[in-house]
N, C-alpha and C positions, 0 to 999 in steps of 0.2 A: 419537618424534614421530608423532602420528596422521596417517594419509593425508589430504591436503586435496583439495578438489574441483579438477578440471581445467577447462580453458577459460580464456579471456583474463582474466576477473575473478578466478577461483579461483587461477590460477597467479601472477598479480601479487600477490595477497594472501599466497600462500605465500612468494614471494620477499621481500616486505617483512617478513614475520614472521621469516624466516631472518636477515635483516640486523639486525633489532632484537635477536634472541636473541644473535647473534654479537657485535655491538658493545656490547651491554649490559654487558659485562665491562670496558669502558673500555680497548680496545686502541689506545692512542695511537700514532700513526705507522703504523698498519696500512694496507695498500694500499686495502682496502675502506672501513674506518671513517673514514679521512682524506679520502676522495674526496668532492667536492662538484660541483654543477652537472652538466656533461656527463659528467664522469668517473663520478659516482654513477649517472647514468642508464644508462651502459654496463654497470656492474656489475648494476644492477637488471634490465636487459634480458637479460643472460646468465643470471642466476639464474631469471628468468621462463622462459627456454628449458629450464633444468634441471628446473624444476617440471613443465613440460608433458611432458618426456620421461620423467618418473619417477612421474607421478601424485602429486607432492608428497612423495615419500619420498626422502630423501637417501641412505639405505642402498641403495635400489634403483638410483639413478643411479650410485652408485659401482661396484656390481657390473656394471651395464650397460657402463660405460666400460672396466672391466677385461676384460670379455668381448670387446669390440671390439679392444683391444690384443692379447689372446691370439689372436683371429681373424686379425689381420694377421701374426702370427708374431713379434712383438717379444719379444726376450729378451736376457739378458746373463749373463755368467759371472763369478763371484768367482774371483780367482786361486787356484789350487790345487784348484778343484772341477772335476769332469769334466762335470757336468750343468748345463745352462742353467737360469736362473730366469726366471719371467715378469717382464716389464717392469712396474714398479709405477706406474700412471698415476692421477693424481688427476682426478676429473671436473670440478673447478673450475679453469678456466684463469685465468692472470694477465692482467688487463686493463690496457693501457697506451695512453694517447692518442697520436695521431699527432704532436702538437706536442712532447710529452716525448720521443717516440721519435726525432724528427728530431735532437735534441741528442745522444742516445745514439749514433745512427748516425754523426753527424759526428765524435764523439769516437773511435769505433771505427776509422773511416777514417783519422783523423789518426794514431792509434796504430799501425795496420798500416803506414802510410807511414814512420813513425819506425823501426819494427823493420826494415824493408827497408833503410833508409839505414844503420842501425847495423850490420847484418850485412854489408852491402857494404863498409863500412870495415874491419871486423874481419878479413875474409878478403881484403881488397884492400890499399889503401895503408897502413892502420894509423895514420892521422893522430891519431885520438882518444887512443890510447895514447902515441904519441910526443910529443904536445903536452900530455900530462898531464890531459886531460879525462876519462880513464877509466883506473883502475889496471890495470896489466898482469896482476896476480894475479886479477882478475875474469874475464879471458879464459883465460889459460893454466892457471889453477887449477881450471877447470871440466872435469869428465870429459866434458862434451858438446862441448867444443872439439875439432874434428877437423882436425889439422894438414895432412893430405893435401889438404884443400879450399882451403888458402891459395893465392891466385893463380889459382884456377880460376873462370872466369866461366861461370855456367850458361847454357844455350841461352836466347836471348831477353834475357839480362842480368839476370834477376830470380831471387832466391833463394826468395822467398815467393810462393805462389799461393793459399794458404789460411791463414786466421788465425782464432783463437778467443780470447776473453777472458772471464774470470769477473768478474762485477760484483756488488757488494753495495750495496743502497740503505739508507741510514741512516734513522732515525726522522724526521730533518729533511728527508727527500726528496732528499738529494744522493746521486748514484751515484758509487761509487769502484771502482777496479780492484783485484781481489784476486789475480789471476794471469793471465799470458799463456801461450798455448799455440801453439807453432809447429812442434814436432817432427812430430807426427802427430795433429792435433786431432781428437778424437772428439766425437760427439754430434749432428752435423747430421742423420744418419739417424734418430736418436731424435726430433729435433724434427719431422722429416717424418712419422714414424709417429704421434707424438702428435697432430699435426694431422689425419691421416687418421682416427684413432680418435675424436677429439672431434668431427670433422666429421660422423661417422655418428650421434653422439648428439645434437648440437646442430645439426641440418642447416639450421635457419632463421637461425642467427646470422650467417652470412657476409653475406647481403644486408641483414639488419636493422641491422648496425653497420658495414658497409663494412670488413670485416676484410681487411687486406692479405694477399696470397697468397705462398706459398713458391715456386711454379714459376718466376717470373722469376729468382730467385736461382740456382737450380740450372741454368737455361738459360745464364745468364751464366757460371757456373763451367765448365760443359761446353764452351761456345764459347771461353772464355778459354784453357783447356788446348789445345784444337784449334788456336787461332790461334798458339800458341807453337811449333807443330810445323812442320817443313819441307814435309811433303807436304800436298796439298790436301785429301785425305780420310784423315786419320790414323786409326790404330788405337790406342785408349787402354785401358790396363789399370788395375785397382785391385789393388795388390800387398798381399796379406794375409799375416800370419804363419801363418795356418791356423785350424782350427776351435776350438782351445783358447784362442785369444785372447779376452780379456774382451768385446770388442765385435764378435765375428765376425758375429753376427746382423745388426748394423747395417751392417757392410761388405757383406754379401750383398744386403741390401735396397737399399743405395745403388747397387751395381753393376747390379742389375736395373733400377732406376728410371732411371739415367743411360745405360744401354746400354753400360757398360764391361765388359771381360772381367775376371772375378774370377780372379786368377792368384796362384800361390805361386812362391817362388824356383826350385823344381825345374822349373817350367813354362818357365822362360826360359833363354836362352843368348845369349852375345855372340860374334859373328863379324865380323871386320873392322870393329870399333868400332860395330857396329849390334846392336840387341837384337832377338831373335826369340822368339816363343812356339812351343813344340813342339806341333803340332796333328796331327790324323789325316791332314791333307793336306800334311804337311811343315812346315818352318819358315816362320812368317809374321811379318812385320816389326811391331814395337811401336814407336810413335812417342812415347808419353808414358806415364808411370806415376804414378798417385796412390798414394803409398806409405803404408802403415800399419805398416811394419816398422821396428823400432828401427834408427836409422841406423848404429850401430856394427856391426850384423849384415848390413848391406846388401851389402857387397862384401868377401869374404875376402881379396882381393888388395890392397885399399886400407886396410882397417880391421882388424877382428878376424879373424885367420887361422883361428880355430877355428869360425867360423860355418858351419853346414851348411844354413842356410835362405836365404842370400843368393845373389847373382848375380855370379860372378867376371867382372871386366872392366866392370862397370856404370859405374864412375866414369870409366874411359877413354872409354866411349861418350858420357858426359856432356861430357867435355872436348872431344871431337870435334864436339859439337853435334848428335849424331844421336839423342839421346833426352832428353826433358824429364822430370825427376824433381821431383814436387811433394809436399812441399817439399824443397828441396835438402838433402843431408846436411850436418850441422854447424850448422844454424840454431838448434838447441836451446840454444846458448850464451847466447842472450838470455833464456832462461827463468829464469835464476838469480835467486832472490829478492833477492840482494844488489844486483843491477843496479837495482832499483827506487829505491834511494837516490840514484842518479845520473840517473835519467830526466828529472826536471824541468829540470835544466840542459842535458841532451842534447837535449831537445825544442827549447829556445830556439836551440840551436846548429844542429841538423840540419833542422828544419822551420820555424824562424823564428817560433814562437808557443808560448805556454805550453800545457800539457796541458789539453785540454777535459774529459777524464775523469781526475781526479787519482788518484795512487797512494795507497795506505795509507801513512802516514808510516813511513819505514824508516830504520834506522841500521845500517850495516855495521860489524861489530866489528873488521874488519881495520884500522881507523883508531883510534889510541889514544883520542882525545877521544870518539869515538862509542862505543867499548867501555866507557869509564868511565861515560858517560851511561846506557847500557843497564844496567850493573850497579847504578848508583845508583838507578834507577827500575824495577828488575826486577819489583817487585810490581804495577806498572801496565803491564807489557809482555807481549807474546806473543813467545816465543823460538822461532826457526825455523832450520833448516839454511840456510846461505848458498848451497849448491849442491845438486846432485841426490843426492850421497852423504851419508848421515847421519853427523854427528860422534859422538864417544864419549858426549858428554853428552846426546844425544838418540837413544838406540839404536834406537828405532822409526822415526826419520825424520819423526815427526809433530810439528807445532807444539805447544808447551806454554804454558800460562798461568803466568807467574811467581808469581802469587798462590797457585797450587795446588801449588807445589813444597814438599816438606817439607825439613827441615834437611839430610838426607843427599842429597836430590836437588839442592838448591841448591849444596851443597859440591862435588858431582860436576861440575855445570855450571861453577862458578867455576874449579875446578882445570883442566878441559879448555880453558876459554877462556883461561886463563893460558898454556897450551901452544900452542893453535892458535886464536887469536881470529878469524882470517879465515874460519873455518868456520861462524860464527854471524851472524845478524841479529836485531835487536830491532824489533818492529813495534808500533804502537799497537793496542790491543784494539778491534776493530770491532764495533759493535752493529748488528745487521741488522734491517731492517724485516720485518714479518710479512705473511702472506696467508692466506686461509682454505683449509683442507683438511678433507675429510669424515672424521669419526671416529665410527663407529657411525651414529646417526641425527641427528647434529648437526655443525655446522661449528666448528672450533677454529682458533686462530691459531698458526701455526708460522713460524719464520724461514726465509728462502729466499735462494738466490743465483741469478743469471741468467747463462747462458752464451750469448754472442752470436758469430755467425760472419760472416766476410767472405771474399770470393773475388774474384780478378781476372776481369774480363770480357774480351771480345775486344778492347776498346780499351786494355787494360792498366790501367784504372781499377778501384777497389775497389767491389764491390757488397756490401751488407750484408743478411743474411737478416732479414726483418722479424719479430722475435720471439725466435728461438732456443728454448731450453727452460729452465724453472725447476727447480731441485733443492730439495727441501723437507725439513727436518729432522723427526725424529719426537719432538722434545722442545721445550719452550717457551724454552729458554735461547737468547737472541738473539746470543750472542758467536760470531763467525765461527770462532774457533779450535776450538770444541767441536762445530761442526756436522758436520764430516767431509764425506763425499760426499753425504749426504742419503739418505733412504729412499724418497721419493716424487718423481715428476716431474710437471710440468704443462705443458700447452700455453701459449704466450704469444701473446695476440691483440692486434695493433695496430689500433686502430679510429680512425675519424675521420669528418668530415662529408662527405668527397668520395667518390663512387662509385668502386669498384675494378673495372677491366676484368677479365673472366673469362679470364685468361691461363692457358695450358696449357704444359706442357713440350714438347708436340708442335710442330714447326715448321710453317710454312705449307706447304700441299700443293704449291704451285707452285715451292717451293725445293728439293724433295726429288726426287732421281733414283730412279725406281722400280727395285726389285730383288727377286728372288725367291730369291737366295742367302741361306740362313738365318744366315750368319755363321760365325765361327771357332769350332772346337771343340778346346780344348786336349786333349792326350793324357791328362792326368790326369783330366779330367772324363769322357772316353770310358771310361777304366778304371773310374771310380766307377759310371757308368751301367750298364756291362756287369755288374758284380758286384751292383749293386742288382737287376737283372733275375734273376740267378741265385739270389740269396738269397730273393727273393719267390717264385719258382717252387719252391725247395727247401722253404720253410716251408709253402706250400700243399700240396705233395705229401705231406709228413709228416703234416699235419693230415688229409688224406684217408685215410691208412692208419689213423690213430688212430680216426677216426669209423667206418670200416668194421669195425674190430676190435670196437668196442663196440656195433655194431648200428644205426648211423645210416645207413640206406640206403632207397632207394625200394621195396625188396622186403621181404617179411616173412620171408625165409629166410636172413637174414644175422645177424651179431653172435653172440649167445649160442647161436643155433641152428646156427652153422657147425660143420662137422666138425672134429675135433681136428687133422687134417692141414692144413686151410686156416688154422685159427687159428695153427698153428705157422709157416706160411709168412709170415703177417702179422707175427708176433713177430720172425721172422728179419729181415724188411725193416727194422723199427725198430731192432733191435739192431745191424744192419750200418751204420746211420747214425751210431752212437755216442750216440744220444739217450737211451738207457736200457739198463740191464743186464737179462739174462734174468730173467723173473719166477719166483718160487719155486714157483708152481703154476699151474693153468689154471682155477681157479674164477673166478666173476664178480668177486668182490672183489679177487682178486689181479690179474686183468687190468685192473680199474679203477685199482688203485694203479700198475701198470706204465704204463698210458696217462697217468696224471697226472704220473708222473716224466718221461715223454717230452715231455709238454706244457710243464712249467714248472720243471724243475730248473736248477741252475747251470751245467750243461754247455753249451758253445758250440754243441753239435749239437742241443739240444732246441729246441722251437718258441720258447721264451722266449729262448734264446741266439741263434737266428736273427733274432728280432725285434730284439735288441740290435744285431746287426750291421747290420740294415736301418736302424735309427734312427741309427747312427753314420754311415752313408753319406748318409742324408738330411740330417744336420746339416751336411755339407760340400757339399751340392748345392742349397742354398736358392735360388741364383740360377737354377736350371734346373727346379725343380719348382713346381707351383702351390701356392697356400696350402691348397687342399682336400687335395691329396695329402700335403703336409707334416703337416697335422693328423691324417690317418689313420695315417701312419707313426709319429707321436709319441704316438698315443693310448695310455693306460696298459694294461698287460697285465691281462686280466680275472681277478679273484680271487674271484668269487662264483659259486655254482651248481655243478652237477655237471660232470664232465669233458666230457660231451657239450655242455652249455650253453656252457662256455668255448670249446670247440673250434668250436662253431657261431658264436659271436661273432667269433672270429678268422677263420673261413672267410668270413664276410660282409664282414669288413674287407678281406681279401685280394682278394675279388671286386670290391669297390668300387675298390680301387687299380688292378686290372687294367682295369676299365671306364674309369677316368679316363685311363689311359695309352693305351687303345685309341681312345677317342672325343674326347679333349680335348687330347692332345699333338700339336703340329704334326709332320709327317713330316720332321723334321730328322735330322742325323747323330746327335744325342744320343738321340733316340727309337730310332733303328736299333740303337744299342749296347745300350740297355735291352732291346729286343726280342730282339736276338741272344743276350744272356745268358739270357733266359727260354727261348728255343727250344733252346739247347744243353742247359740243365739239364733241360728237359722231355723231350727226346729221350733223354738218359742215364737219366732216371727211368723212362721207359717201357720201355727195354731191361731194367732191373732187375726191373720188374714182370712182364714176359713171361718172363724167365728163372725167376722164382719159381714161376710157375703154368702153364708150357707143357708139362709132362711128358706123355708119351704116355698115361699112365694118369690124367691130370687129371680131377678129379671135376666135377660140375655146380657145386658150391660154389666150387671153384677158379676155374672159368671165369666164374661170375657175379661173383665178387669182382674178377677182373681187369677185367671190364666196369665195375664200380663205380669202381675206381681210375682208369680211363680216362674216367670220366663218359660212358659210351657205352651204357648200358642201353637207353635209348629208341631210339637209332639201330639197335641190333642187333635189337630186337623188331619195329621197323617193317620191317626188311629181311628177317628170317628168321622165319617163322611156325611152323617145325617144332620149335623148342626150341634149347637151347644145344648147340653142337658145337665141338670144339677148333679146327679149321682156320679156320672163318669168324670165330671170336673173334680169333684171332691176326692174321688178315688185316685185320680192322677196326681193331684197336688199334695195329698196328705198320706195316702196309704200305698202307693206304688213303689216298691223297693228298687225299681229300675230307674226311677226319676231322681237325679241328684239334688233336686230341690224339695223333694217330699220329706215329710216327717219320718216315714219308714226308712228311707235311705240314711237319714241322720242317725236314727237309732242303731242301725246296723254298724255304721262307721264308729260311733261312740263306743259301742260294745267291743269292737275289734281293737280300738286304741287302748282301752282300759285292760284288755286281755294281754296286750303286748308290753304295757308299762310294768316296772319292777314291783315285786311284792315284798313286804317286810318279813313275812314268815315263809317257811318252806313246807308247811303242812298240806298245801294244795287246796285249802279251803278258800272260797271266794271272799275277798275283802268287801266291805259295805258298798263302796262305789261300783264294784263289779256286779254285785247282786242287784243293785238298783238298775244298772244298765240292762241286765238280762231281763228284769221284770218289765222295763219300759219296752224293750223290743218285743217281748211276748204279748204285751197288751196291745201294742200297735198291730201286731200280726192278727190278733183276734178281733179287731175292730172292723166293722163293715160300713161302707159309705152310705148304704141305703138307710141304715138305722141310727146313724150317728146323731148325738144330741149334745147340747152345750155342756151338760154335766160330765160327759166323757172327755170333752176338750179341756174342761177345767182340771180334771184329774190328770190328764197327760201333761198339762202345763205345770201343775204342782210337782209332778214327778221330775220334770226337767229341772225345776228350781231346787228340789231336794238333791238331785244328782250333782248339780253345780256346787252345792254346799258340801256334799260328801267328798267331792274331788278336792275342794279347798281344805277340808279338815285333814285329809290324808296326805296331801302333797305339799301344801304351802305353809309358810311360817306363821306362827301364832304367838308372838311375844315370847314369854318365858315358859313355853310348853316344855314338857318332860323331854330330856335329852335322848332317852332310849325307850322305844316301845317294847312291850313284852315279846320275847323271841327274836329280837333284832340282834344280829351279830355285827359288831363294829369292824370296819375294814380300813 
């Protein structure tokens, strides 16, 4: 499609042309093509904004929207993959009018209320089963039914705090429920990120169409969890399975947005029926957990004893009323597809009204008449597992269309249904409505589903997120059973005639008590930040050696012009790190190959290996790092140009990360651990460099190279005008407290950081790591450059290693260590 003129007339013409081209194919029942009146005007206004943002080019606006999503850091992981994929965002949002949305919202609220009542009965009096309204096999036959939860009333009396539902809209305009999600509903963070990305592309759409905002929903959710806690100012955590979970990026984004602690099971401990997070300041009380962990792995004492990622004693703490877990373990029993066959009658019984959002018609094959009906009409049915575990006839656990079964497949299904009919449900085949998605330079119609979210507010009532997010298939087949999870996502905009207040997640300034305490730092996070600093410094130091070896220096007398002895010292430094093996020769090409190997081979000690370690730590520290730092950490390894070109690119990247941490990170404990790691690594690296080049017979090349590695050439030349001499060089790079690259400077900063970090006892006596830091600083202060020997360097290096170990023992997690140190007061 050719680029169209911009401006109000040009963009409106472009939008109209897009609609004509899109609807010219006769997309009956499509969200855009079936819209009329105010609904069509809303679609036209949105496409007008798209045209203005892209100069009339659909391919350009798609790329721009994706760049915004990547900028925010949105990602997801396919199970079994170690690397995250970019979140696939369509630039065309789904437009829904406020009147239609009001019906959807009321239906979602009713359904969430029904689920709560159903769960309360299953784990409470059991009237539905005893009175025959619900078959017992639907409860006890589900792997998601957790018997230890029977009779346990959660704190506040509510099992559900968060609820999600997948909806499908038919070509007739009716919305129907495809699936309920209560175990650990995912996607609210993606809905938020979609809105942020699309808001940057279509920044005028909010006011133009009165788009309802997301912030009030998240405010209600956060306040609702807080209101369920016993303490007035509760501490809330988001319990994650860890970085390899498919939606870890979403969890990190939500934790940062909501102000929750992002914690793993190893971060938590239960003592006296209260839950604590292990922090650098000792154990700190956790009042509520928004869990994203499989409930069966949540507590090895109550559920799966093999779980290594849960929290022993968590269910006891729940039973005592001292921690809120949202959602409560065991609620997943109501997710069984078989239950949908009974929900219409259960709604009449439990909430006194028919379902406002009807289910897909469902037949549970555990009943003889229903089984016979499914088998008789299998060609017109979708066959699905009745519970979470796949039956033998559906080995992949995915729904199948009966019309697509061959003779062997049908025979297998019928044979297994004869043995275990209760494992199957038949459902009507749902045909989905379509919406536009950009493909190349045009819009095409694709079927979609809509995930909607509800959360309890502080008053206990349900609040519904206005919009949720749409998942879009990559093919035109409108049958829900073949759509899968979808390959694209889209923002969902609820528009209407009434202005929308500019609500923020931020509370009113008059209601917030001022504080300058930066918050709680879990020990695991401190560990990650410490090693992030060490790896960043290690990579930067190795790059410096590679660049000096190949002649990248401010002087003209290095690199290829260096003496053979100096070159050998540089080679020894690289080989000692394990980054590369000794080169076969000392020619320029052999040195370049050696440097390339140290830069980018598969060894974990090469620069590429160090970068992989940095990226791994960055991936589990998203809630603590800025988007700019995350982008630099995740940037691809350079694969073009000479060794020096690639090394230069990486050096500038490291420098940018150092600048961000120095100038943009608040001076919190997290920053202190990041800087501690950097300082310890830099001090150890400087000792190695001095050891390599400090010999009494050191040449001018040796000393100049040492200045290069310490980035101190300019400082030295400004200070000493008579040329390079051994003692002044050693004093500058090792013992000068005013040189930010010297060991003396590192010792001072390390001591200051450890003085500022929390202490466990209030007796005023130095802790072991503080005493070691003071001893290191004193020893460096007493050392003289003129008399320094290798034995002194070895002692200083050993002290740095001991100091690193002491920091780890004091602040980081160590498996099943004691929960409380002597004199530690629990908070």
